[in-house]
VMD Tcl script that draws the C-alpha trace (Angstrom):
set ca {
  {77.50 91.90 82.62}
  {80.64 89.88 83.39}
  {83.99 91.30 82.30}
  {85.92 88.51 80.54}
  {88.50 90.87 79.01}
  {91.27 89.86 81.43}
  {90.88 86.17 80.59}
  {90.64 86.93 76.87}
  {93.87 88.96 76.95}
  {95.62 86.26 79.01}
  {94.64 83.54 76.51}
  {95.76 85.61 73.53}
  {99.11 86.37 75.17}
  {99.66 82.68 75.98}
  {98.83 81.76 72.36}
  {101.24 84.38 70.99}
  {104.04 83.32 73.34}
  {103.59 79.67 72.33}
  {103.50 80.53 68.61}
  {106.75 82.46 68.96}
  {108.46 79.35 70.36}
  {107.40 76.94 67.57}
  {110.12 74.61 66.28}
  {110.49 76.17 62.81}
  {113.14 73.67 61.66}
  {110.89 70.73 62.59}
  {107.93 72.28 60.74}
  {110.10 72.84 57.66}
  {111.32 69.24 57.83}
  {107.76 67.86 58.02}
  {106.64 70.05 55.11}
  {109.47 68.66 52.98}
  {108.54 65.09 53.92}
  {104.91 65.75 52.94}
  {105.88 67.35 49.63}
  {108.19 64.44 48.83}
  {105.32 62.06 49.54}
  {103.08 63.99 47.15}
  {105.70 64.06 44.39}
  {106.41 60.33 44.85}
  {102.67 59.55 45.03}
  {102.81 58.03 48.51}
  {99.76 57.84 50.74}
  {99.53 59.85 53.93}
  {97.38 58.48 56.74}
  {96.43 60.75 59.63}
  {94.59 60.09 62.90}
  {93.68 61.48 66.28}
  {90.99 61.36 68.98}
  {88.44 64.04 69.93}
  {89.60 67.50 68.87}
  {92.66 65.90 67.29}
  {90.37 63.74 65.12}
  {88.74 66.94 63.90}
  {92.17 68.42 63.15}
  {93.18 65.25 61.29}
  {90.05 65.49 59.15}
  {90.76 69.17 58.51}
  {94.31 68.30 57.33}
  {92.83 65.76 54.89}
  {90.45 68.35 53.44}
  {93.05 71.10 53.14}
  {95.72 68.91 51.57}
  {93.47 66.86 49.23}
  {91.45 69.83 48.00}
  {93.07 73.08 49.08}
  {96.67 72.35 48.16}
  {96.07 69.70 45.48}
  {93.36 71.45 43.48}
  {95.64 73.32 41.07}
  {98.50 70.79 41.06}
  {99.06 68.01 38.54}
  {100.37 65.64 41.22}
  {97.87 65.55 44.08}
  {98.15 64.72 47.75}
  {96.64 61.39 48.82}
  {95.60 61.94 52.44}
  {93.33 59.50 54.29}
  {91.94 60.35 57.72}
  {91.65 57.15 59.76}
  {89.38 58.97 62.23}
  {86.70 59.64 59.60}
  {85.28 56.12 59.18}
  {83.07 55.93 62.27}
  {81.37 52.59 61.42}
  {84.75 50.88 60.94}
  {86.17 52.42 64.14}
  {83.12 51.28 66.12}
  {83.27 47.75 64.67}
  {86.97 47.46 65.54}
  {86.46 48.98 68.99}
  {83.56 46.62 69.71}
  {85.07 43.43 68.30}
  {88.80 43.89 68.94}
  {89.46 46.91 71.14}
  {89.59 50.70 70.98}
  {93.40 50.69 70.97}
  {93.29 48.94 67.56}
  {90.97 51.33 65.66}
  {93.79 52.85 63.59}
  {96.08 49.83 63.30}
  {93.54 47.55 61.59}
  {92.97 49.85 58.57}
  {96.72 50.48 58.34}
  {97.33 46.73 58.14}
  {95.01 46.69 55.11}
  {96.56 49.64 53.25}
  {99.95 50.89 54.50}
  {102.97 50.35 52.27}
  {106.66 51.09 52.77}
  {107.36 54.75 52.10}
  {103.83 55.87 53.03}
  {103.41 58.28 55.94}
  {101.40 58.00 59.15}
  {100.71 61.20 61.09}
  {99.48 60.89 64.66}
  {97.98 63.88 66.47}
  {97.71 63.78 70.25}
  {97.85 66.68 72.68}
  {99.23 64.48 75.43}
  {101.24 62.31 73.07}
  {99.93 59.26 74.92}
  {96.73 58.28 73.09}
  {97.13 54.49 73.02}
  {95.46 53.99 69.64}
  {97.61 56.69 67.99}
  {100.76 55.28 69.61}
  {99.90 51.81 68.28}
  {99.36 53.24 64.79}
  {102.81 54.84 64.77}
  {104.47 51.76 66.26}
  {102.94 49.66 63.49}
  {103.96 52.19 60.84}
  {107.54 52.17 62.14}
  {107.57 48.36 61.81}
  {106.68 48.61 58.10}
  {109.31 51.22 57.15}
  {106.68 53.91 56.74}
  {107.54 57.45 57.79}
  {106.00 58.58 61.07}
  {105.15 62.12 62.14}
  {103.68 63.20 65.46}
  {102.00 66.45 66.40}
  {102.08 66.68 70.19}
  {101.79 68.99 73.18}
  {102.61 68.81 76.90}
  {105.90 66.83 77.19}
  {105.26 65.01 73.90}
  {104.51 61.73 75.62}
  {105.18 58.38 74.00}
  {104.56 59.72 70.48}
  {107.45 62.15 70.71}
  {109.70 59.23 71.64}
  {108.66 56.89 68.83}
  {107.84 59.17 65.88}
  {110.65 59.63 63.38}
  {109.60 63.29 63.05}
  {107.77 65.42 65.57}
  {106.33 68.90 65.86}
  {106.06 69.44 69.58}
  {104.00 72.29 71.02}
  {105.77 72.79 74.32}
  {102.90 73.84 76.58}
  {100.79 72.10 79.23}
  {97.50 73.40 77.84}
  {95.24 71.30 75.61}
  {93.35 74.23 74.09}
  {96.50 76.08 72.98}
  {98.03 72.81 71.75}
  {94.95 72.00 69.65}
  {94.77 75.60 68.36}
  {98.34 75.43 67.15}
  {97.97 71.99 65.58}
  {95.24 73.49 63.40}
  {97.36 76.58 62.74}
  {100.09 74.23 61.47}
  {97.61 72.78 58.97}
  {96.62 76.23 57.73}
  {100.22 77.45 57.66}
  {101.27 74.48 55.54}
  {98.29 74.92 53.21}
  {99.04 78.64 52.83}
  {102.67 78.01 51.95}
  {102.39 74.80 49.90}
  {99.47 75.99 47.78}
  {101.10 79.35 47.04}
  {98.11 81.16 48.55}
  {100.26 83.97 49.94}
  {98.43 87.21 49.44}
  {94.99 85.59 49.00}
}
mol new
graphics top color blue
foreach p $ca { graphics top sphere $p radius 0.5 }
foreach p [lrange $ca 0 end-1] q [lrange $ca 1 end] { graphics top cylinder $p $q radius 0.2 }
display resetview
């Protein structure tokens, strides 16, 4: 039997240390932007690649159902990473860097929000989505890790997980989703 306890403890300590350094003011700011979008019935588009695509889809579920269920004014989240046939058609016919921009060109309106999730902050298709959103006067939010990359530079709002570790970054991006759901739905104590 192999003893993994040292590695397990090390990972947990790294996660705790990173959680303790989260930018609370930035998280609060993003939550207020999202709530204002809900109350003003603006759409929120979210996207990412790989594990970040999964997190984007999870945000959509938790905000559209979890938070919105008992509220009169609902969230209107759309995950751009969820439509695989459209992404493949765009990637094949136009280019992978355009998979999120094309649907935004069809739907995004001024005052809507685009959230890009990228551990490195340099996913070209997510960067292009936020650049396009900025050009239309939409709000842009980035969830990043490492040094924040290009997304941290171009997003109007950013929650940066300051660690050079993709697993911890992705863990905390999902924790942010659950934290926001817990607070915004009033689930405290459930």
